[in-house]
Each structure stands twice: as C-alpha cells, then as structure tokens.
N, C-alpha and C positions, 0 to 999 in steps of 0.2 A: 481679402480672400479669393484665391482664383476660382472657387466653386461656390460663391456666395449665392449665385443664382439657383442652387439646388437645395436653400434652405426651404424647409416646410413646417407645417405646424400640426398639431394633433388636436383635435376638438375644439376647444374653445381658444385655441391659439396661446395658450400659457406656455407650452413646452415646443421647443423648436427641434428640428432635425434635418441633417443631410439627407437628402432622399435620392440615391442613385438612379432611380427610375426615371427622373427628369432629365438624365442624360439623352432619353429617348434613343438608346442605343439596344438593337434586338440582341446583342451578344450577352447582356446583363441576365436575361432570363435563361440563359443556358449555362451560366456559370454555376459550378456546385457551390453550394451554399456556405462552405467553409472559405472559398474564394471570395465570395461576397462580404464576408466579415472582414477579409483582409483588404478589400477594395473600400469599404466604407471607412475604415482606419486610415487609409491613404488619403482619401478626399477630405475628411475631417481634419486631419493634421498637415494638410499640404501648405508648407510654409516656404517653398523655394529653396531651403537650405538642407534640411534632413531629408525631406519628403518633396519631391518635384512633380509637375504636372506629367512629366514622362514616365513616372513611376506608376501613376494613376493609369495612363493608357497602357503601360505594360500589362498591368493586372486585368484590366477590361479586355485585352487581347490574350487572355490567358491560353486559349487552344493553341495560338501559334508561339507564344513566349515560355510555355512551361518547360522547366528544366533548363533554361537558357539565361533569362533576366534576372538579375539581383534586384530584389525590391525591399523596402523598409516596412516594418509592421511595428506600430506603436501600441501596446496593449494597454488595457484600462488599468490593470493594476499588476502588482508584483507580490508573489508569494514565497517568503523565507521560513525555514525552520532554523532552529537556533544554532545548530553547528555551522550552518553556510551563512546565516544571518549576522551573527557576531562580528566576523571581519568586515562585513560590509558596513555594519553601523559604527565599527572603530574606525574605518576609513572616512566617513562622513564626520565623525568627531574631530580626527585628525584635521580634515579640511577646514574646520571651523577655527583651530589653532592657526592654521598656516595664512589664512586670509586676515585673521584679527592681526598678524605681525605686520601685515602690509596696509593697516589702517582701514580695512574694510569691514563692514558690520557682519560679525558672523552669523547673525539671525538670517543673512540671506542663503546662507548654506542649508537646504531642505530637500528631501526627495521632491521632484515635480510630479512623479508617478505614484499615486496611493500605493502605499506598501504595508502588507500584513505580515507579522513576524510571530510564529506560533512556537512557544519553547516547550518542545515536545522530546527532545533528546537528551534531557539531563537526568531522567530517572534511572536509577540502577537499582537492581533487587538485592538489597542488603539483609532483608528480612523476608522470608517466606516459611509458611508452613502447611504441610500437607496433610496432617493427622485427621481422620474422622473421628470427631466426639461422639461417644455415645451409639456408635453404630453396631449392628449386630455384627458378630465375628464370623465371617462365612467360612473360616478353616475349621470351625469347632474348637472346642477346649476352652481354657480360660482366655478371658479377654487380655489386650496388651496392658502391662503396667498395674494390674489389679492390686498387686501386692506392694506396689511401692508408693502408694499415696498419690495425691493430686499431681499430675504433671504439668510441665511448664506451659503447655498448650492451653491451659484453661485459665488464662489470665484475662481479668475482666476487662470488658469493653466500654468505652464512653456511651452514656444513654443518650438514645434520641428523643426528640419531643413528641409527645401526643401519640403514643400507640395505640393499637385497637385493643378492646376488652377480649380477653381470652378464657377468663375464669368461667368455669361452669360447663363448658362445652365437653363432648364424650372424649375420653382420654386427655383431660386438660392438661395445659402445661404448668398449671398452678401459679400462674402469674397475674398480677393485677392488670398489667398491660403489657404488650409485647414487646417494649422496651427494657422491662425489668430484666436484671440478669438471672440466669438459670437457679431454680432452687436447689440448694446445697444438699439437702437430705434425701436419701433414698435414690434408687437406680430409675432413671426416667424410662418411659415406655420404649420399646425396641423401635418403634416408628418414629421417634423424635430423634432427629439427627441434625447436628450443626456441623458444616463442613468448613474446616479452616481455610482462610485464603481466599474466601468468596464473602459477598456481602450477606450479613447475618439475617437469616430468614425466620419469621415465625412459623413453625411448622404446620400450623393449622390455616393461618391467613395467606401464607406464601407471600409476603411482602416483605421487603427491606426493612430491617429495624434499626441498624445502626452501623457506622462505617467501621471495617475492620481495624483492628490495632496494627495489623501488618501494613496496611496501606498508609495509616498515619505514620508509621515509624519511619517507611520507605520515603514519605514526603518530607519527613523532618529532616533525614539525612540528605535528601536532595537539596534542601534549603541551606543547610550548613556546608556542603562541599561545594555549592555553586553560588554562594552568597554573593561575591563579588560581580559574577556575570549578571545575576538577577538584579542587582543594584543598579549595574551599568545599563540593563534593559529597561528598567523602570525609568531611568534619567532619560533614556531616549524616547520613551513614549510621552514623557512631558516636555522635553526640549525641541523636539523636532515636529514640524507640520507634516501632516500626510503620513504618519507612522502609527499604526495601531498593533499594540503588542497583545497577544493572548497570553495570559499567564500559565505556568506549569498546571498540570492536573485537570485540563479541560478536553484533552483528547490528542489523538495523532494529527499531524498537520493535514492529512488529506481528508479525514474524517471532519474535522473543523471546517475545511474549505467546503466540503459538500453540504454540511448541515447548517453552518452559519454564515459563512463569508460570500457564498455564491449569490449572485444579483440577476443574473441573465441580462438585465439591462442596468446602465448606468445613468444617472442624471446629475449633471455638473454645469454650472454656470447658465442654467436655462436650456440645456441641450441633452437630449436622450440618445444613447448609442449602445451598441451591443457590449455585454461584459465580456472581457477577455484577460487571459493571465498568463505569464510565464513565471516558473518556479524554479526553485533550486533543487529539484529532485525529479528523477526520470519518471516517477509515477504521477507527476502533476497532471498528465493525460487523463486521469480518472474523471475529471471534472467536465471532459467533452460528453460525458453521457447525459448531460443536463443541459446540451445546447450551448455550452460556454467554450470558445475555442482556448486551448491552452496546451503548452507543452514545457518540458524542463530545459533548462539553459544553465550555464556556468555561472559561478559567483561573480566573475568579472563582467559578464553581459548583464547580469541581473544588476549590478551596481550602475552600469551605464543606462540601462533603462530607468532605474531610479532617478538618474539625473537628467532625464528627458531625451536620451538618445534611443532611437528606435532598434530593433533587433534587425539585423541584414541577413536575409536568406535568399537562397535560388528559389524562384517561383516554383512550388513543388507540383509534381503530379498528383494528381487525385484518382484513388482506385474507387470505384463505385462497388459497394458490397450489396448486391441485391439478395434480400432475404424473401423466399417465397415459400409456398406449402404451408400446412396447418401443423403445429406442434403436436406430438403424440400425446394422449391425454395422461399416459404414465411418465413422460419425460419430464424430469424436474429442471430446475433454472440451472443447477450446476451441470447437468448434461449437455444443456444448450451453450453455456459459456465455454465450455471445454471444447466442444464441438467446433463452434466458430472460431476458436484461438488455434485449434489444429488446422482448419482450413486455410486460415490467413498466413500461419507460419508455413504452409507448404506452397504459398503463392508466390513468395519471393517479392515483398513489398517495401523493403527496407528503404527508408529516408523518404517514404511517400506519405501523404495524407491518405486515410481511408474515410469514406462517407457512406453511411448505411441509408438504403432506401428500399423501396419494394413493399408490397403488402405485408410481409412478415414482420416489418419493424413494430407494427402497433401491437404485436402480441408480446413484446418484451417491455417489462415493467422498468421503472427508472434504476432501482437497484441492480437488475440485469444490465442495463445498458452501461452504468458506471462501472461494474465488474469488467465487462468487455473492453471498455476504455482503458481500464487500469491495466489490462493484460498487453498494452501496447509494446512495452520493453520485450516481452516474449515473442512477438512477431516483428519486432523491429520497424514498426511504422512511427512516424513522428507523432501523429495524433489521428485518433479514430472518432470521427464526428458524428454525434446524433442530432440532427437539427430539432428545434423545438416543434412539438407538435400537442396534440391533446393529452397524450399520456404525460408529457412534461407538465402541462398546466394542472392535471389532475394531481400531480405529485406534490406541486408547489402549494396547492390548497391545503394540504395536511402540514405545511411548515410554518414559517415565521410571516409568510406574505400575507399582506391584508387583500381583501377583495377589490380595493381601488388600485393597488399595485398590479394585481393579476390582470386587471381589465387594461391598464395602461400597457403593460407587457405585450398582451395579445395584440391590442391594435397598432402598437408599434412595429411589432414583429411582421404583421401582415402587411402594413404600409409599405415596407422596404422588402417584401418577399423573402424574408427569414423564416417564416412558419411554413411547415410542411404537412400537407394531406397527400397520403399515400394512395387515395382512391383513384385520383385521374393520374394516369401514366403520362398525359401529354405535358404534364408539368416537371418531369424528370430532367435533371440538367444533363448535360452531355459530360462524360468522364474520360480520363486518360485510358481506362480500361474498366470493364466491369466483370466481377467475379460473382457468380450466381451460387448461392447456397440455399438448399432446399431443407428447411427446418424439419420436414417429415421425415427426413432421412437420419435423424438423430433419434436413434431408438434407445429406450432405457435399458441398462445392463446392470448386471452384478458381476463380482468377481470372486472365482473360486474353482475348486473346492479346497486348494490348497495354498494357491499363491495369489498374491493381489494383481498380478499383471495378466493373469488369465480370465480375460472378460469375456461374458456369456450374455447375448440378448436375452431379455426376459421372455420373448415369445419363442425362444429355443430351449428354455431351461428344462423342460421335461425330457426332450430328446438328449440334450447334453448329459444329463445326470445318468441317464440310462446307459450312454457310451462310457461314462465314468467307471460304472459298475462293470462292464464288460472288459474294458481295458486293463493291460497289465499294470501291476503296481508301479507307480512313477509319479511324476509331476500331476497328473489328474487321475490316473486310473487306481482301482480298489481290488481289481480281479475277484469278482464273486462269481461262482459257477452258476449258469443258468439255472439248475434245479433249485438253487437256494435264494435267487433273486425274487421270489414271490412269497417267501415266507412270512407269516404274521405272528406276533408273539403277543398273547393276551396278557394283561397285568391288573391289578387292583390298585386304585389310588383314592383315598378318602372314601372308600367303601363302594365305589363304582369302577366297573370293568371298562379297560380302554385296551386298544392294540397299537403296537408299533410296527413299521415296515421299514425297509429301506428308504431313505429320504425323509423319514419323520422329523419335523423340527422339535428339538427339545430345549434349544436356548434361543432367546429373542431378545436382543439388547437395542434399544434406540440410544444413540450416543450423539451429543452434538459437539463435534470436534473437527479440525481440519476443514475440508470442504463442505461439511454438513453442518457448519455453524451459520450457513446462510438462513436467515429467519423463515425464507419461503418454504423450504424443505421440512423444517420442523413443524410449520403450521399446517403443510400438506398432510403430514402424519397425524397432527391433532385433529384435523377435520375429518380425516379418513376414520379416526377411531370414533369420533362423534357420530358420524352416519353409520358406522358399523353397530354401535350400540343402539341407535334409534331403529335399526333394521331388525334387531334381535338376535345378532351374532355375538358369539362368545370365543374367548380363546381358551383352549383345553386347559385344565388347572394345573396339570403336572409340567407345562412348559415353564421353563425358568425365565420369566419376563422381567425387564428393568428398563428405567428411564434414567439416563445421566446427562442432564443438561451441561452445556460447557461453562456455564456461569450463571449468577443469580440472576442476571438480565433475561436470560432464555426462561427461567422458570416464571419470571414476572410477566412477559409477554403471553407465554402459554396459559397463564393464569388470567390475565386481562382479557384475552380472546375467548375464554371460556371453554377451552378443549381439555385443559389438565384434568377436570374430574372424569372425562372419558378415557383419558389415557389409563387412569386409575382403575375404571370399571374393567378394562380390559386386562388389567393385571400389571400395567407399566408404572409402577410406582415410582417417584424420585428417590432415588437411592443414595444420592450425593453428587459431588463435584470433584471429579478426579478420575484418573485412569483405572478401570476396574476390569470390565469383560475384556477389553483388547490384551490386557497383561495376565490374563489368567485369574483375575480376583472374582471369579464368579461363585456364588454360593452353591454349596455342593447339590447334585441333582437328588430328586427322592431316590431312596434306596430301590424301590420297586422298578423304576425306570431303568436304573443302572443294571439290575439283574436281568430285564428284559432285553437289553441291548447286548449284553454278554451272552445270554442264552441263545439268542438267534444270531450271533455274530454280525450284528446290524451296523449298516453305515448310517448313523444318526447324524443330524445335522445341527449346526447353529448358524443364525443369521443375526449380522449385527451392522451398524452403521458407523463403525470406527474404522481404524486404518491398519490393523493387524490381525491376520487370522490363520496362522500357519497351523498345519495339521496337529491336533491335540493340544493346541494352545489354550482354547477355550477351556476345555476339559478333557482328560486323557481318554475317555471312553466316547468322545464325539469327534469322529473322523473326518467329516465333511464340514467346512465351514464357508460362508459366503459373506462377502462385503456387500451391502446394499445401501440405498437410500433409505432414511427413516421411514416414509411411507411404505416402501416395500417390505421393510421389516415387519411392520403391522400386518401386511396383507399375507406374507407367508406365515406368521403367527395364527392368524385366524383360519388360514387354510390347514395348518398343521403338517404340511408337507412342501418340500421344494418340488416334488414331482408332479406339478399342476401346470396345466395351460390355461392361462386366466380368461383367455378369450373363449374357450369352450366349455371349460368346468367352472361349476360355482364354488364360491369361497366356503359356503356352508348352507345349511337348511335351518330355517327358522322353526320354532316351537309348532307354528301353524303349518309346516311342511312346504314352505316356500323357498325356493332356490334363489340365492343371492350371488350375482356375480360381481366381479371386482368394478367393472364398468358402471354398475349400479350406485356404488358408494364414493367412487373417486370423486373428489372435489375438482371443479373445473379450475383452470388458471385464473378467470376472472374472479371466482369467489376467493382464491387464496390472495391474489394480489389487492383486493379489496379489503381483506382482513388484515393482511400485512399494513396497507397503508393507514388503516383505521386504528390499528393497536401499537404496531412496532414503529412505524414512522412518527406517527403524531406523538407517541410516548417520548421517543429520542429528542424530538425538536423542544418539546414542552421542557423536558428535563435539561436540556442544554441551555435553552433561553433562561430558566430560572436560575442556573448556576451562573451564567454571564451576568444577570442582573445583581446578583447577590455578591459575586466576586469571590476571590480565593483568600481566605484568612491568612494564610502565609504571605500570599503577594501583598495583601492590604497592609500588613504589618512591617513590610520592608521599607527602610528609609532610603532616600536618595538625595543627592544634592540638588539644590534649587539654583541651578546656574545657566547661563548661555552656553559656555564652553565648559567641558568636562574638566574636572579637576583630578588629574592623572594621580593615581599613588604609585610612587616610584618602588614602593616595596611589593607591589602586586605580581603575582605570576600568572594571572589570568588575563588582565586587561593592560594593555600598553600601547602608548602612542607609536604608531610605526613610523619608519624613516622615509616612507615614500615622498612626502611633501618637504623634506629638509632643505631642499635646493630649489624650491618653487619660486619662480620670479614671474614678473608681469608680461614678460615676452616668451613666447613659445620658442625654444632653441631648435635650430634645424637638425635632422639626424646626423649623427657623427660617424665618420669612417672608423673602422677597426684596424688598429695597428698592432703587430707583434703581439697577438692572442697565443696564449696556451690552451690545450685542450684539458677541460676539467675531467670528464668522463667519456671513455670510448666504449659505447654501448651496442647491443645487436639489435635484433629484430623484436617487435611487439613489447616494448617497454611502455608499460601500463601506467596510470596515474596512481595506483598502489605503490609502484615502485618509486614514482616521484616524489609524492607526499602521502606518506601512509595516516590512515586515520583512525588506528586501533591504538592498542596500549603502548606505552613508553618503555622500552627494553631499557633495563638497569645499567648497561653498559655503553649507552648510546651517548652522544654529545649533548642532546637535550637533557637526558638524566644527569650529566654532570653539571648542567647550568642549574637544574632545579635542586641538586645536592647542595650547591653553592649558595642556594637560597635557604638552606636549613630546612629543606623539606625530606620527609622519609618516603622511600618507594610506595608506600601505601597511600601517600598523598599525591603521587604523580598524575592520578587521572589518566585522561587519554588525549592524544593529539586533537581529536574533534572538540573536545572541551576546551582546549587551550588555543583555539585558532585566534582568539583575540589578542594572543601575545607573539608579536613577530619573532622575538628572541627564540622562542621555543619551536616555533614553525619553521624559521630558516635553518635551525639545527636539525629539525626532523626532515627537511628536504633531502632527498636520496638516502633516507635512512633505513630503507627497507633491507631485511635480511636476506631478501632473495633477489637483490639486485646484482647482475651479471655485468661487471665492469671488466672489459678485455685487458684493462691494464694490470688487474689482479689475478686474473684466471680462476677465481672460485667466487661463489656468491657471498654478499656481504656489503655493508655500507662503508667501504674503503676506497681510495683511489691513489694514484702515484702523484707526488708533487714533483713535477718535472725537474725544476731546477736543483733540488737536494736530492732527488731519488729517495726520497723517502715514502713509506706507505702510510697514510693518514686518514683519519675520518675525513669525509667529504667535506664537512663544515670546516674543519682545521686547515685542510688544504686550500679551500677558497679564501679563508680569513689571511693566510700568508700571502696569497696573491693578491688580494685587494690591498694589503699592507704595502706591498711592492709596486702598486699601481700597474699590475698586469691584467689585461681584460680577458675574459675566459669564452669558450666556445664548447660544445657538445657535439660529438659525432655519433651517429645513431644509424640504425638500419631501417626496416620497413615497418609501418603502422606506429610510429612514435607517438605517444599520449592517448592510447585507446583505453576505453574504460569510462568510469563515471567522472563527471564534470566537477572539478573543485578549484577554487580560485587559487589555492595556494601551490598548484602544480605550474603556474607560472609566476606568481609572486615570490615564491621560494627560490627559484632560480635567479630572478631578477636581483634578490637581495644577495645571492651568492656572487654576484658580479658577471653573470652570463649574459652575453650580449648577442648571441646567435646560436642557433641550433641547425647544423646541417645533417640531414636525414635522407633516405631514400624515398620515404612518404610519410605523411602526418594524418593522424584522425583529424577531421574538419574543425571540430568544436575545439579542440586544444591549440589548433593552429591560430584560431581567432582570438584564443586567451593569451597566447604569446605576443601577438601584435598588440592587444590591449595593454600589454606590460611594457612594450617597446623592446622586445626581444625579437630578432629576426627569423623567421622560419625559412631556411633555405633548402631547397631540393635538389639533391643531385641529378645532372641531366640524365635523360633515359638512358639505360644499359650501363651507367656509372654507379659505383659505390666506393666506399673507402677501400676494399680489397682491390678492386680493379685499377684503382688509382695508386695501389701499393702504398697507402698511407699507414704508418706506425702508430700516429696519434701523437708522438713526441716532436712533431714539427712546430714551427711557429706560422701563424697564419695572418694574413691581412686581406681586409675587405673594404674596397673603396666605394663609397656611395655617391652616386650622381646626385644633381641638386634636386632633381624631382624622382619620386619612386612611384611606380605602379605595378598593380599584380602581375604575376607571370613574367615580371622583366628580368632579363639575364644578367647577373653579375659575375664579376671575375674575382676568383678567390686566389691570392698568391700565397704560395707555401714556400 
C-alpha cells in the first residue's frame, strides 16, 4: 500500500487507522473537515487503479484544485430505498446468472461496499378512518349516527398484552386493563375519546394500548400487493453478502438511517475509518447533521459503488457557514431552521459543500442540524456538513451507542482532527468563501391577522395590532374608529365578571402539525405551561383552549416528559388527533363571550399553531386570527390579549400580587434540548431497537427460495431478469461506431427525468398497460412504475411514456413518435421495437438541460433497452450525463452556438457517428448527416 507508512494505532494497538496527520503537511490542518473525509477515503483506498496517489495529492492541494480536479470517493456504505433498490438487486441477481453460464462461481457476485436497503415505499393507504369516537359534538344537537346503531368504525381491535389497571379511578373507563375493549353499555364520559387512525390510548394512562386495525389492514394489503417484491428482497438478504434489508413497517429510509444505521465510524478488517454514505435519494443529505458525510446519487452510480467503483466528482468548493450570536430566547428550532435555509438559498451555493462552524453551532441540537442538512435540496447544496462535536456525542449517548463505542469514536475523531471545538477560532479551516449568519437576527414571529404570509415580529405585535385597528378594511385592517378602540365590555362567566377589549384572546389552540411537529416546539410549550402553573398563573376560563397532538407519539412524549398535566391545568386538554381548529371545528364560544364581542363590535382574536387562519375561519365572531408557535399560543392565552409587549408587560399577576413576565417562565434551549434527548430521542431509539430485535411478523412469515441464483418466475410481472447481460462475454468489446441511425425522438429544452421515465401510476392506454393486460392483470392491479422497477419489460415500455412529453415530430404532448420509414405515428416503445427488429440504431435530438430532475437509473437503462446509442443535446444535467455513460449511451453536445435549428435538422435524416480507437472527455467527434 503506497500509504502504509501512515498506519497508526489506537490505545492498546488493537485497532489500526490511516492517520493523515503523519503526512506532516501543514495544508491538512487548513482543509475543511468534509474534505478531510474525502482525503482519508482516498488514502485508505489508494490502489493505483481506481484511486491513485495523484488523487490524494489533488485533495490535499484542495485550495488550488477545488472546482478543477476530478477525484474519486469511496463511501463506507450505500443506502437504497426499495423503489431504487429493487432494480439494483435485480441487476446483481442477473449478474449471477450471467457468470454462472460462463462456468464462474456465482457466489463471487456480491456488493463489495456494505449496502442497506430499506423497504419503505411499498405502503399505500387503502384503509383510513378519521372519525372521532365518543367525542363531544362541537356543533351541538344530536351526535352523528345516534339513531343508526353502531357504525363500522367501532370494529374491535386486537388486544395488546399486559395493560395497566384502570378500574377504580375517577371517571373510570370500566376496564380491567387498558387493553380490554371498550364497555358496550352506556355512553362513556365526554372526556373519554378515542381517535381513529392513531395509536389506541388509554384516556387515563395516555399510553398506547394496541395497534390500530387500520394499520394492520394497510400492512396486510402491502404484503399481498408486493408479495413478489418482498420475497425477492428476502432472498437478497440471505443470498448476498454485505446486504442488509430493513423490512417494511420500520420507518422511512432517512429516519431509519438516522436512528439505526448511522455509525459515525466504521470498523472493518481491524481498521477504523469515518462513516460515509451515498444514497438513492436527494434527502440522503440529512445524515450530514450527525457528522457523517453523504449525499444522493443515481441508481446506476449506486450500483457502481456497490460493486467497488468510487464516485467520481469534481473536487467541490466548500462554503463555510459561520454561525454567530445568541439565539433569541423566544426563537424556536423551526424559526432557526427556516432562517438558515432562507440565508443559504439566497447565497447561490448550487453544487457546493456547506460546512458549519463558529460559536453558534453548539447552540443547535442534533435534530436541528439534521433538519438543516435535510433542506439541502432547497438551497441546492450537495451536502451541508456538521462536524462531530460534543453535541453529537451527547446525542449518541441517548441512542444505541455503548460507552465503549463512544470512547472509541471520540478518540479516533480527535486523532485524525475530525472532531470540532468551536471555542478556538485558530483551528477554523480555510473555506472557499464564508457566509456569516447571526442567530440573534432570527426573531420569533407570528402570522396574521388574516393571512399566513403576513408575518409580524413578536416584539412588534402590540404596535402592529394597533395599526390593524387603524387601517382601512383590507388584508390587515379592521378600520375601528379612534373613539371605539378603547371600549371595554364587561360580562359574566361562571358567576365571575370579566372584560373583553379589542385584541382579547378567546381561542387558543395548540396543534402539532406541519412545521410544529418538531418535538422541541411542543416540549417548549409544555415546559412553559409547567413553569406558568408553578408560578401561579392561570388562563381565563372563558378562553376556548385545546391541545391537538399530531399523533399518539406526541401525546406519549408529552406525558413521559411530565408536562401533559400542566397543559391540562391551563385548560389545554387533549381533544383528539385530527384537523379541528384550523378547519373551523372549534367548540362554540360561551354565549356571554359572543354577546360581549357583538355588543362592543370587538376585534376578538384566536391564536393557534396550525396552518390555516383566514378571517372568520375559526369562528365567525373572531375576526383576528394569528398563527404562532405552540409556546407562543400558551403565552398569549396566559396574557389574554395579543396587544402585549412581552418584554415590558407581565403575563399576569399571582394571587400574592407578584408580576410574572414571559422571560421568567420561558424554558431555556438547554432545558428543552435536555428534555428532548431524555424523553423523545431515547424513547424513539429504544422503540426502534426493540422492533428491530423482535422483527416484523409479516416479514418473518414470508417464504423465499434458498438458492445461490434466483429462480426467476416467468409469470411474474414484478421481478424479471433483465437483458443487460445476455451478450456478456469474457472480453470487453471496443466502442462501436454508429451507422445509418434514425432519430427516435426530437425533443426541446428541459426534458426532465419525469419525461424520460415516469415514476407514478401506469396509464390505462400506455404500452406498459397493454403488456400488463396481456398478463391478465386488471387496471386495479397495475400498481405504479416505481413498484415495477424490477421488471424491465414494464420499465422499457414506460420509457418516454409521459403524457407531457413534447416531441417535435408530433407537435402535441404525449408518449408518441414518428416511425420514419413507415411514416406512422406509434407509441415510443412500438416504434423502437420496429427499429430494433430492422437492425436500425437510434439517437435522440434534444435542446438545453436534457435529463434535469431526480436521478433514476431507468432514465438511462430504458433508452438503452429501446436501442438508443447516443443523445445529441445542447446541454445535459451532469448527473444524467454520467448515467448515460454508465449505460454505454454517448452524451454528445452540440458545439457552442449550434443546435438542431441552426443546423436546419428536421430529425428525419440518417446519422453516422464514427468513433476513434480511444475516447476522452470533451473530445470532438464528427456526425455525418
């Protein structure tokens, strides 16, 4: 090994590693840490073939070579989701067949790079129920279906084991244990609610009781619909080395990657090295928030990596994002994430790495970081890297990491200078450029009073509401005359007198949905409620308060963290799991409140943490409505008015006469993060670890063949051996020139991957539909192109099957083309089939940005199987150009200033492309017409 002199050992010498510091090159200490990861991988994998010493030197000389040198990167692992994973695994299975025919041991065909395949794209919602059982009827009158007998939604659920005792408590649910089905006689108390399509909760213990029948039915349908695919995946997990299949129902690919697969460091063959990953999804970047370098690639690139070939990339520029300043105490994680995303989007960093540094980074929790990294596609960066630091280690202490592994991780990362401490600015790397973001500039805001796009800083809320009263009626104004703005209307509620004024809060709804599903904001609200109760504050009883968690898991962690009872004491009771306040399903306001609003013509207010709040939507007598974060909803409910300056005015006065300000009870970010780590993170990891160990019942019951090569079922419409390797020989044939080629498609600008290879439903009149009908399937059984990516017959017929394809031969959108020899208009597949039958090679003419959009392997595989040998375009999306090369299709670019129109091409000509003995990038070729 050319760099064997860099091998070092940790502690007792049992684990070895390549130590770039032993290069004794001062340039290493100034490299961005993301580039150090690339350098370590190049050193470790330097074999003189894929990775050469020249590549190592280019990376080390990053300051001069950035955006110039092409370098290889061999990631530690590959991440596949099932839609993109199945064609990759089908190809591997077909490779085994091909080598077996040549007398080679098929067991030699395995991924060289460890590969994780998560089956998460199979689930479809066949069954869903949104009804609220036994809930109070907010509209008054008779409840739903009271005269119709039991509804279908009361179907019994399977029982769970070992429930908690409920009997004997106040308002008892009359059950021996929480898992018993509801008592059939009598109407349950109004407070006992069970929301369909959520985990079944005991209304007293607020713990999940049993799995919903809805989920079980959807899982059953998933198994039936995708049985062939799942059988194949299970065979892959047993037949191939270095393949780990995560079965259905364990979570989405990126969550599983974060919560279960992330390792930060890998140990293999006695060597330790940084974890890194490429995945077949643009949001693979989420993993960078944990100090693991990763980004999305296409299916063909991922297959190449699986087989040991590195990713080739231009040495990227790295933008240093320096975070400074202190976060405003009232600013939530969502405010910060969206604020940083907005700054980066405006910075123009497309195709670059972003690396975060500066004293502000340590204020961001691990969930904050992964959310920012996940937003990479929104600001067009390749990766947004947060180096490993103390926050990362603290996060992993709550996960599946043992103390021994944490110590190994920390000692290795420090040994190779991949561990960051932001206290010493002298250790900051040199970046291509630096963008500074002041976290203190991100102020908490609310939206309203009529439209979600009208944002108001909380510090300006009092003045803004006053201006709304003054302005003419419009998007913000209510036009209340000056003499009526100070009116106070007294009223009685529950025997006590209160007063309403303009700006009085009468509806306060804490809702966990959309952006506010982030656990940190819900926990902030809960801790605020706890501190408010402890300080002796109360919410006025006439305010219609409610708490609508987004799922049973939200209720679970609010209860586990101990804040749920404090929500209740302030009046924020769990009302169910579904859309309520946002869509106007608020219980009626007390009649005395409504009368007071009408009497004074008051602009009363609603505050909610949902996503809709148009004027009068919550209640027709509530004209001003504001969207706010969950903790601010609690704060405004405590204040009883939106016309308050939280910095100068108290929220309320205790019974002892003490004034309490919002800053007195607002929980610190450290307190929220600690609670989140202790209750949410640890709960999630404990649950996932337990489920992984127990396995999935459906998956465990699936039978699969026990063979070295896959026994293809020729009747299968999901899994089919592709024809890529039918002509495989022991010698690699030289590139062949193209003679007398016809144009299959004459396309314009911005042909996307959706145009080339659709991923959605299969149209009933398409070539793929005709094929499936010939296999005696009904349209209901077609499923989607994504689900049938393991069948090349379907996917080839689906190539260029988009109804939005603009083919200049046809003149209108549709998946049709002109078969030039006959002059007939045919489906693209039928025309290509005729050309192949006659031995005529094909090319495609296109305009600018050919192949833009999501990376899919079939955008190159499909044209290859249609017989396309070359694409001549004005420009290509880089990733798609690589995919074409990977399939042996030449991406040829018109010379500058030229295109099909300037050359007066009709597309009906014949083309010849002569290839020299050796080819190189950017080489000019002659195309004869």
